[in-house]
Biopython code that builds the backbone (N, CA, C, O; Angstrom):
import numpy as np
from Bio.PDB.StructureBuilder import StructureBuilder

atoms = [
    (1, "MET", "N", (148.694, 105.131, 62.896)),
    (1, "MET", "CA", (147.261, 105.130, 62.772)),
    (1, "MET", "C", (146.767, 106.413, 62.120)),
    (1, "MET", "O", (145.862, 106.380, 61.286)),
    (2, "ARG", "N", (147.350, 107.531, 62.492)),
    (2, "ARG", "CA", (146.944, 108.812, 61.906)),
    (2, "ARG", "C", (147.239, 108.848, 60.415)),
    (2, "ARG", "O", (146.477, 109.405, 59.625)),
    (3, "VAL", "N", (148.349, 108.249, 60.053)),
    (3, "VAL", "CA", (148.713, 108.217, 58.641)),
    (3, "VAL", "C", (147.665, 107.448, 57.843)),
    (3, "VAL", "O", (147.251, 107.879, 56.767)),
    (4, "LEU", "N", (147.245, 106.319, 58.373)),
    (4, "LEU", "CA", (146.217, 105.530, 57.703)),
    (4, "LEU", "C", (144.897, 106.289, 57.618)),
    (4, "LEU", "O", (144.212, 106.234, 56.596)),
    (5, "GLU", "N", (144.538, 106.995, 58.683)),
    (5, "GLU", "CA", (143.303, 107.784, 58.661)),
    (5, "GLU", "C", (143.371, 108.877, 57.593)),
    (5, "GLU", "O", (142.404, 109.103, 56.867)),
    (6, "ARG", "N", (144.512, 109.547, 57.503)),
    (6, "ARG", "CA", (144.671, 110.602, 56.496)),
    (6, "ARG", "C", (144.609, 110.028, 55.084)),
    (6, "ARG", "O", (143.972, 110.606, 54.203)),
    (7, "ARG", "N", (145.265, 108.899, 54.871)),
    (7, "ARG", "CA", (145.230, 108.271, 53.550)),
    (7, "ARG", "C", (143.815, 107.836, 53.187)),
    (7, "ARG", "O", (143.376, 108.030, 52.053)),
    (8, "LEU", "N", (143.103, 107.249, 54.142)),
    (8, "LEU", "CA", (141.735, 106.826, 53.902)),
    (8, "LEU", "C", (140.843, 108.030, 53.599)),
    (8, "LEU", "O", (140.006, 107.973, 52.698)),
    (9, "ARG", "N", (141.019, 109.103, 54.340)),
    (9, "ARG", "CA", (140.225, 110.308, 54.107)),
    (9, "ARG", "C", (140.488, 110.866, 52.708)),
    (9, "ARG", "O", (139.551, 111.266, 52.018)),
    (10, "LYS", "N", (141.748, 110.895, 52.285)),
    (10, "LYS", "CA", (142.086, 111.372, 50.940)),
    (10, "LYS", "C", (141.484, 110.467, 49.878)),
    (10, "LYS", "O", (140.984, 110.943, 48.858)),
    (11, "LEU", "N", (141.534, 109.159, 50.118)),
    (11, "LEU", "CA", (140.955, 108.211, 49.180)),
    (11, "LEU", "C", (139.442, 108.413, 49.069)),
    (11, "LEU", "O", (138.898, 108.426, 47.965)),
    (12, "GLU", "N", (138.765, 108.570, 50.204)),
    (12, "GLU", "CA", (137.314, 108.791, 50.203)),
    (12, "GLU", "C", (136.962, 110.079, 49.469)),
    (12, "GLU", "O", (135.985, 110.116, 48.721)),
    (13, "GLN", "N", (137.737, 111.122, 49.674)),
    (13, "GLN", "CA", (137.454, 112.392, 49.014)),
    (13, "GLN", "C", (137.631, 112.272, 47.509)),
    (13, "GLN", "O", (136.897, 112.897, 46.744)),
    (14, "GLY", "N", (138.598, 111.473, 47.081)),
    (14, "GLY", "CA", (138.824, 111.282, 45.659)),
    (14, "GLY", "C", (137.736, 110.445, 45.003)),
    (14, "GLY", "O", (137.504, 110.564, 43.800)),
    (15, "MET", "N", (137.064, 109.598, 45.783)),
    (15, "MET", "CA", (136.048, 108.716, 45.226)),
    (15, "MET", "C", (134.665, 109.358, 45.179)),
    (15, "MET", "O", (133.818, 108.931, 44.395)),
    (16, "LEU", "N", (134.427, 110.357, 45.987)),
    (16, "LEU", "CA", (133.109, 110.979, 46.025)),
    (16, "LEU", "C", (132.881, 111.819, 44.776)),
    (16, "LEU", "O", (133.819, 112.433, 44.268)),
    (17, "PRO", "N", (131.656, 111.856, 44.275)),
    (17, "PRO", "CA", (131.381, 112.717, 43.128)),
    (17, "PRO", "C", (131.483, 114.177, 43.542)),
    (17, "PRO", "O", (131.202, 114.538, 44.684)),
    (18, "ALA", "N", (131.888, 114.999, 42.601)),
    (18, "ALA", "CA", (132.023, 116.429, 42.882)),
    (18, "ALA", "C", (130.658, 117.031, 43.154)),
    (18, "ALA", "O", (129.655, 116.619, 42.571)),
    (19, "ALA", "N", (130.633, 118.004, 44.039)),
    (19, "ALA", "CA", (129.377, 118.690, 44.340)),
    (19, "ALA", "C", (128.926, 119.480, 43.113)),
    (19, "ALA", "O", (129.740, 120.086, 42.417)),
    (20, "GLU", "N", (127.625, 119.462, 42.864)),
    (20, "GLU", "CA", (127.112, 120.188, 41.703)),
    (20, "GLU", "C", (127.078, 121.673, 42.008)),
    (20, "GLU", "O", (126.664, 122.089, 43.091)),
    (21, "ASN", "N", (127.516, 122.465, 41.044)),
    (21, "ASN", "CA", (127.426, 123.908, 41.172)),
    (21, "ASN", "C", (126.877, 124.461, 39.853)),
    (21, "ASN", "O", (126.568, 123.699, 38.937)),
    (22, "ALA", "N", (126.761, 125.763, 39.763)),
    (22, "ALA", "CA", (126.153, 126.369, 38.574)),
    (22, "ALA", "C", (126.957, 126.048, 37.314)),
    (22, "ALA", "O", (126.379, 125.778, 36.261)),
    (23, "GLU", "N", (128.265, 126.076, 37.416)),
    (23, "GLU", "CA", (129.109, 125.819, 36.249)),
    (23, "GLU", "C", (128.976, 124.366, 35.783)),
    (23, "GLU", "O", (128.847, 124.108, 34.586)),
    (24, "SER", "N", (129.007, 123.416, 36.726)),
    (24, "SER", "CA", (128.899, 122.015, 36.324)),
    (24, "SER", "C", (127.517, 121.722, 35.755)),
    (24, "SER", "O", (127.391, 120.906, 34.842)),
    (25, "ARG", "N", (126.479, 122.371, 36.277)),
    (25, "ARG", "CA", (125.133, 122.167, 35.741)),
    (25, "ARG", "C", (125.026, 122.723, 34.329)),
    (25, "ARG", "O", (124.382, 122.127, 33.466)),
    (26, "ARG", "N", (125.671, 123.884, 34.095)),
    (26, "ARG", "CA", (125.659, 124.492, 32.755)),
    (26, "ARG", "C", (126.352, 123.582, 31.749)),
    (26, "ARG", "O", (125.873, 123.412, 30.628)),
    (27, "VAL", "N", (127.484, 122.993, 32.149)),
    (27, "VAL", "CA", (128.213, 122.082, 31.277)),
    (27, "VAL", "C", (127.377, 120.826, 31.013)),
    (27, "VAL", "O", (127.300, 120.356, 29.878)),
    (28, "LEU", "N", (126.754, 120.287, 32.059)),
    (28, "LEU", "CA", (125.917, 119.104, 31.899)),
    (28, "LEU", "C", (124.750, 119.389, 30.951)),
    (28, "LEU", "O", (124.430, 118.562, 30.097)),
    (29, "ASP", "N", (124.118, 120.548, 31.096)),
    (29, "ASP", "CA", (123.014, 120.909, 30.202)),
    (29, "ASP", "C", (123.488, 121.014, 28.756)),
    (29, "ASP", "O", (122.780, 120.603, 27.837)),
    (30, "ALA", "N", (124.681, 121.563, 28.552)),
    (30, "ALA", "CA", (125.223, 121.682, 27.198)),
    (30, "ALA", "C", (125.498, 120.302, 26.603)),
    (30, "ALA", "O", (125.202, 120.059, 25.432)),
    (31, "VAL", "N", (126.056, 119.409, 27.396)),
    (31, "VAL", "CA", (126.342, 118.054, 26.920)),
    (31, "VAL", "C", (125.048, 117.315, 26.590)),
    (31, "VAL", "O", (124.956, 116.655, 25.555)),
    (32, "LEU", "N", (124.055, 117.424, 27.462)),
    (32, "LEU", "CA", (122.774, 116.766, 27.208)),
    (32, "LEU", "C", (122.105, 117.330, 25.958)),
    (32, "LEU", "O", (121.486, 116.589, 25.194)),
    (33, "ASP", "N", (122.227, 118.634, 25.750)),
    (33, "ASP", "CA", (121.652, 119.254, 24.557)),
    (33, "ASP", "C", (122.331, 118.728, 23.290)),
    (33, "ASP", "O", (121.666, 118.450, 22.293)),
    (34, "MET", "N", (123.652, 118.594, 23.337)),
    (34, "MET", "CA", (124.371, 118.046, 22.182)),
    (34, "MET", "C", (123.957, 116.597, 21.925)),
    (34, "MET", "O", (123.774, 116.203, 20.773)),
    (35, "GLN", "N", (123.810, 115.807, 22.980)),
    (35, "GLN", "CA", (123.402, 114.414, 22.819)),
    (35, "GLN", "C", (121.996, 114.319, 22.237)),
    (35, "GLN", "O", (121.726, 113.475, 21.383)),
    (36, "ARG", "N", (121.100, 115.196, 22.707)),
    (36, "ARG", "CA", (119.730, 115.200, 22.176)),
    (36, "ARG", "C", (119.716, 115.553, 20.695)),
    (36, "ARG", "O", (119.024, 114.911, 19.904)),
    (37, "ARG", "N", (120.484, 116.578, 20.319)),
    (37, "ARG", "CA", (120.527, 116.973, 18.905)),
    (37, "ARG", "C", (121.134, 115.882, 18.041)),
    (37, "ARG", "O", (120.647, 115.618, 16.942)),
    (38, "ARG", "N", (122.187, 115.249, 18.523)),
    (38, "ARG", "CA", (122.820, 114.167, 17.763)),
    (38, "ARG", "C", (121.845, 113.000, 17.604)),
    (38, "ARG", "O", (121.725, 112.427, 16.521)),
    (39, "ALA", "N", (121.157, 112.656, 18.679)),
    (39, "ALA", "CA", (120.189, 111.560, 18.616)),
    (39, "ALA", "C", (119.057, 111.903, 17.650)),
    (39, "ALA", "O", (118.618, 111.047, 16.882)),
    (40, "ALA", "N", (118.584, 113.145, 17.682)),
    (40, "ALA", "CA", (117.498, 113.556, 16.787)),
    (40, "ALA", "C", (117.947, 113.507, 15.332)),
    (40, "ALA", "O", (117.181, 113.097, 14.461)),
    (41, "SER", "N", (119.180, 113.922, 15.062)),
    (41, "SER", "CA", (119.660, 113.915, 13.675)),
    (41, "SER", "C", (119.852, 112.494, 13.150)),
    (41, "SER", "O", (119.747, 112.257, 11.947)),
    (42, "LEU", "N", (120.134, 111.544, 14.055)),
    (42, "LEU", "CA", (120.314, 110.150, 13.652)),
    (42, "LEU", "C", (119.023, 109.350, 13.754)),
    (42, "LEU", "O", (118.982, 108.179, 13.379)),
    (43, "GLY", "N", (117.972, 109.984, 14.260)),
    (43, "GLY", "CA", (116.686, 109.294, 14.395)),
    (43, "GLY", "C", (116.640, 108.323, 15.557)),
    (43, "GLY", "O", (115.865, 107.366, 15.536)),
    (44, "LEU", "N", (117.458, 108.556, 16.570)),
    (44, "LEU", "CA", (117.499, 107.699, 17.750)),
    (44, "LEU", "C", (116.693, 108.320, 18.883)),
    (44, "LEU", "O", (116.445, 109.526, 18.870)),
    (45, "PRO", "N", (116.279, 107.515, 19.867)),
    (45, "PRO", "CA", (115.576, 108.104, 21.016)),
    (45, "PRO", "C", (116.510, 108.991, 21.828)),
    (45, "PRO", "O", (117.721, 108.772, 21.849)),
    (46, "ALA", "N", (115.952, 109.980, 22.485)),
    (46, "ALA", "CA", (116.752, 110.901, 23.296)),
    (46, "ALA", "C", (117.360, 110.160, 24.482)),
    (46, "ALA", "O", (116.739, 109.242, 25.017)),
    (47, "PRO", "N", (118.565, 110.545, 24.899)),
    (47, "PRO", "CA", (119.202, 109.881, 26.042)),
    (47, "PRO", "C", (118.450, 110.188, 27.334)),
    (47, "PRO", "O", (117.694, 111.156, 27.413)),
    (48, "GLU", "N", (118.667, 109.354, 28.336)),
    (48, "GLU", "CA", (118.023, 109.561, 29.636)),
    (48, "GLU", "C", (118.527, 110.838, 30.275)),
    (48, "GLU", "O", (119.717, 111.148, 30.221)),
    (49, "GLU", "N", (117.614, 111.572, 30.877)),
    (49, "GLU", "CA", (118.007, 112.798, 31.558)),
    (49, "GLU", "C", (117.845, 112.680, 33.063)),
    (49, "GLU", "O", (118.278, 113.570, 33.795)),
    (50, "ASP", "N", (117.244, 111.623, 33.536)),
    (50, "ASP", "CA", (117.011, 111.449, 34.958)),
    (50, "ASP", "C", (118.274, 110.886, 35.599)),
    (50, "ASP", "O", (118.404, 109.673, 35.769)),
    (51, "LEU", "N", (119.205, 111.773, 35.956)),
    (51, "LEU", "CA", (120.483, 111.324, 36.507)),
    (51, "LEU", "C", (120.364, 110.925, 37.969)),
    (51, "LEU", "O", (121.235, 110.224, 38.483)),
    (52, "GLU", "N", (119.321, 111.347, 38.642)),
    (52, "GLU", "CA", (119.165, 111.009, 40.050)),
    (52, "GLU", "C", (118.990, 109.508, 40.243)),
    (52, "GLU", "O", (119.481, 108.950, 41.224)),
    (53, "SER", "N", (118.294, 108.847, 39.317)),
    (53, "SER", "CA", (118.064, 107.416, 39.481)),
    (53, "SER", "C", (119.304, 106.596, 39.129)),
    (53, "SER", "O", (119.391, 105.424, 39.496)),
    (54, "VAL", "N", (120.254, 107.192, 38.429)),
    (54, "VAL", "CA", (121.456, 106.472, 38.034)),
    (54, "VAL", "C", (122.401, 106.313, 39.217)),
    (54, "VAL", "O", (122.938, 105.228, 39.437)),
    (55, "TYR", "N", (122.606, 107.357, 39.965)),
    (55, "TYR", "CA", (123.551, 107.301, 41.085)),
    (55, "TYR", "C", (122.873, 107.796, 42.356)),
    (55, "TYR", "O", (122.266, 108.867, 42.373)),
    (56, "ARG", "N", (122.981, 107.024, 43.393)),
    (56, "ARG", "CA", (122.523, 107.438, 44.706)),
    (56, "ARG", "C", (123.714, 107.322, 45.642)),
    (56, "ARG", "O", (124.504, 106.387, 45.508)),
    (57, "PRO", "N", (123.865, 108.235, 46.578)),
    (57, "PRO", "CA", (124.994, 108.146, 47.509)),
    (57, "PRO", "C", (125.013, 106.791, 48.205)),
    (57, "PRO", "O", (123.984, 106.300, 48.669)),
    (58, "GLY", "N", (126.175, 106.208, 48.269)),
    (58, "GLY", "CA", (126.338, 104.919, 48.913)),
    (58, "GLY", "C", (126.270, 103.739, 47.960)),
    (58, "GLY", "O", (126.524, 102.603, 48.362)),
    (59, "MET", "N", (125.931, 103.992, 46.698)),
    (59, "MET", "CA", (125.862, 102.901, 45.721)),
    (59, "MET", "C", (127.264, 102.507, 45.293)),
    (59, "MET", "O", (128.128, 103.360, 45.091)),
    (60, "SER", "N", (127.478, 101.224, 45.160)),
    (60, "SER", "CA", (128.755, 100.759, 44.636)),
    (60, "SER", "C", (128.692, 100.786, 43.106)),
    (60, "SER", "O", (127.624, 100.978, 42.524)),
    (61, "ILE", "N", (129.816, 100.597, 42.481)),
    (61, "ILE", "CA", (129.858, 100.564, 41.021)),
    (61, "ILE", "C", (129.022, 99.395, 40.511)),
    (61, "ILE", "O", (128.325, 99.521, 39.504)),
    (62, "GLY", "N", (129.089, 98.266, 41.196)),
    (62, "GLY", "CA", (128.290, 97.107, 40.804)),
    (62, "GLY", "C", (126.799, 97.387, 40.892)),
    (62, "GLY", "O", (126.036, 96.985, 40.013)),
    (63, "ASP", "N", (126.375, 98.081, 41.959)),
    (63, "ASP", "CA", (124.960, 98.448, 42.092)),
    (63, "ASP", "C", (124.526, 99.370, 40.965)),
    (63, "ASP", "O", (123.422, 99.244, 40.438)),
    (64, "THR", "N", (125.401, 100.298, 40.600)),
    (64, "THR", "CA", (125.096, 101.221, 39.509)),
    (64, "THR", "C", (124.923, 100.463, 38.201)),
    (64, "THR", "O", (123.994, 100.733, 37.440)),
    (65, "ILE", "N", (125.820, 99.514, 37.941)),
    (65, "ILE", "CA", (125.740, 98.723, 36.710)),
    (65, "ILE", "C", (124.480, 97.874, 36.699)),
    (65, "ILE", "O", (123.789, 97.801, 35.683)),
    (66, "ARG", "N", (124.174, 97.224, 37.831)),
    (66, "ARG", "CA", (122.955, 96.420, 37.902)),
    (66, "ARG", "C", (121.702, 97.261, 37.690)),
    (66, "ARG", "O", (120.781, 96.828, 36.996)),
    (67, "ALA", "N", (121.651, 98.455, 38.278)),
    (67, "ALA", "CA", (120.492, 99.333, 38.104)),
    (67, "ALA", "C", (120.351, 99.749, 36.645)),
    (67, "ALA", "O", (119.240, 99.803, 36.117)),
    (68, "HIS", "N", (121.474, 100.045, 35.994)),
    (68, "HIS", "CA", (121.434, 100.431, 34.579)),
    (68, "HIS", "C", (120.938, 99.274, 33.720)),
    (68, "HIS", "O", (120.104, 99.467, 32.836)),
    (69, "LEU", "N", (121.448, 98.082, 33.978)),
    (69, "LEU", "CA", (121.015, 96.920, 33.206)),
    (69, "LEU", "C", (119.524, 96.646, 33.387)),
    (69, "LEU", "O", (118.832, 96.290, 32.433)),
    (70, "GLN", "N", (119.037, 96.811, 34.606)),
    (70, "GLN", "CA", (117.620, 96.600, 34.860)),
    (70, "GLN", "C", (116.773, 97.605, 34.082)),
    (70, "GLN", "O", (115.768, 97.235, 33.474)),
    (71, "ARG", "N", (117.180, 98.878, 34.101)),
    (71, "ARG", "CA", (116.442, 99.900, 33.346)),
    (71, "ARG", "C", (116.502, 99.613, 31.854)),
    (71, "ARG", "O", (115.516, 99.814, 31.144)),
    (72, "MET", "N", (117.652, 99.143, 31.369)),
    (72, "MET", "CA", (117.799, 98.844, 29.955)),
    (72, "MET", "C", (116.881, 97.681, 29.563)),
    (72, "MET", "O", (116.235, 97.727, 28.515)),
    (73, "ARG", "N", (116.821, 96.636, 30.403)),
    (73, "ARG", "CA", (115.942, 95.503, 30.114)),
    (73, "ARG", "C", (114.474, 95.932, 30.110)),
    (73, "ARG", "O", (113.702, 95.512, 29.248)),
    (74, "GLU", "N", (114.095, 96.767, 31.073)),
    (74, "GLU", "CA", (112.709, 97.248, 31.130)),
    (74, "GLU", "C", (112.372, 98.078, 29.897)),
    (74, "GLU", "O", (111.281, 97.954, 29.342)),
    (75, "ARG", "N", (113.300, 98.917, 29.473)),
    (75, "ARG", "CA", (113.079, 99.758, 28.299)),
    (75, "ARG", "C", (112.919, 98.896, 27.045)),
    (75, "ARG", "O", (112.030, 99.138, 26.229)),
    (76, "ARG", "N", (113.787, 97.888, 26.897)),
    (76, "ARG", "CA", (113.696, 97.004, 25.731)),
    (76, "ARG", "C", (112.396, 96.213, 25.729)),
    (76, "ARG", "O", (111.780, 96.035, 24.678)),
    (77, "ALA", "N", (111.977, 95.742, 26.887)),
    (77, "ALA", "CA", (110.720, 94.993, 26.993)),
    (77, "ALA", "C", (109.544, 95.885, 26.605)),
    (77, "ALA", "O", (108.625, 95.444, 25.914)),
    (78, "ALA", "N", (109.576, 97.137, 27.050)),
    (78, "ALA", "CA", (108.496, 98.073, 26.702)),
    (78, "ALA", "C", (108.494, 98.350, 25.207)),
    (78, "ALA", "O", (107.427, 98.450, 24.602)),
    (79, "GLU", "N", (109.669, 98.476, 24.602)),
    (79, "GLU", "CA", (109.756, 98.718, 23.165)),
    (79, "GLU", "C", (109.235, 97.509, 22.384)),
    (79, "GLU", "O", (108.535, 97.673, 21.385)),
    (80, "GLU", "N", (109.574, 96.293, 22.836)),
    (80, "GLU", "CA", (109.097, 95.098, 22.160)),
    (80, "GLU", "C", (107.581, 94.951, 22.280)),
    (80, "GLU", "O", (106.910, 94.554, 21.327)),
    (81, "ASP", "N", (107.045, 95.277, 23.471)),
    (81, "ASP", "CA", (105.591, 95.226, 23.641)),
    (81, "ASP", "C", (104.903, 96.239, 22.749)),
    (81, "ASP", "O", (103.836, 95.964, 22.199)),
    (82, "GLY", "N", (105.509, 97.413, 22.602)),
    (82, "GLY", "CA", (104.938, 98.435, 21.730)),
    (82, "GLY", "C", (105.003, 98.027, 20.262)),
    (82, "GLY", "O", (104.110, 98.356, 19.481)),
    (83, "ALA", "N", (106.061, 97.310, 19.891)),
    (83, "ALA", "CA", (106.203, 96.865, 18.497)),
    (83, "ALA", "C", (105.222, 95.735, 18.163)),
    (83, "ALA", "O", (104.778, 95.613, 17.022)),
    (84, "ARG", "N", (104.891, 94.920, 19.149)),
    (84, "ARG", "CA", (103.972, 93.800, 18.930)),
    (84, "ARG", "C", (102.532, 94.271, 18.758)),
    (84, "ARG", "O", (101.743, 93.620, 18.074)),
    (85, "GLN", "N", (102.194, 95.374, 19.361)),
    (85, "GLN", "CA", (100.806, 95.834, 19.315)),
    (85, "GLN", "C", (100.508, 96.593, 18.088)),
    (85, "GLN", "O", (99.379, 97.047, 17.903)),
]
sb = StructureBuilder()
sb.init_structure("model")
sb.init_model(0)
sb.init_chain("A")
sb.init_seg("    ")
for serial, (resi, resn, name, xyz) in enumerate(atoms, 1):
    if name == "N":
        sb.init_residue(resn, " ", resi, " ")
    sb.init_atom(name, np.array(xyz, "f"), 0.0, 1.0, " ", f" {name:<3s}", serial, name[0])
structure = sb.get_structure()
């Protein structure tokens, strides 16, 4: 039983997202800046920066995908409404 508990604990630790620290935030800011510049040079809209709405603790991968698809559909609908007017 202890072996199973240890294996489960190791598995859970491997699945959890890493805690954010100053270094990871600096890297994330650099990546987002590169994506923004690339999008601007190609004339595309800037990528989403609101990462909190993408992942919430306890969300499954399926929930994350469904939430992304819903946001994508809403964004496309808003763009189509803006193009029609």
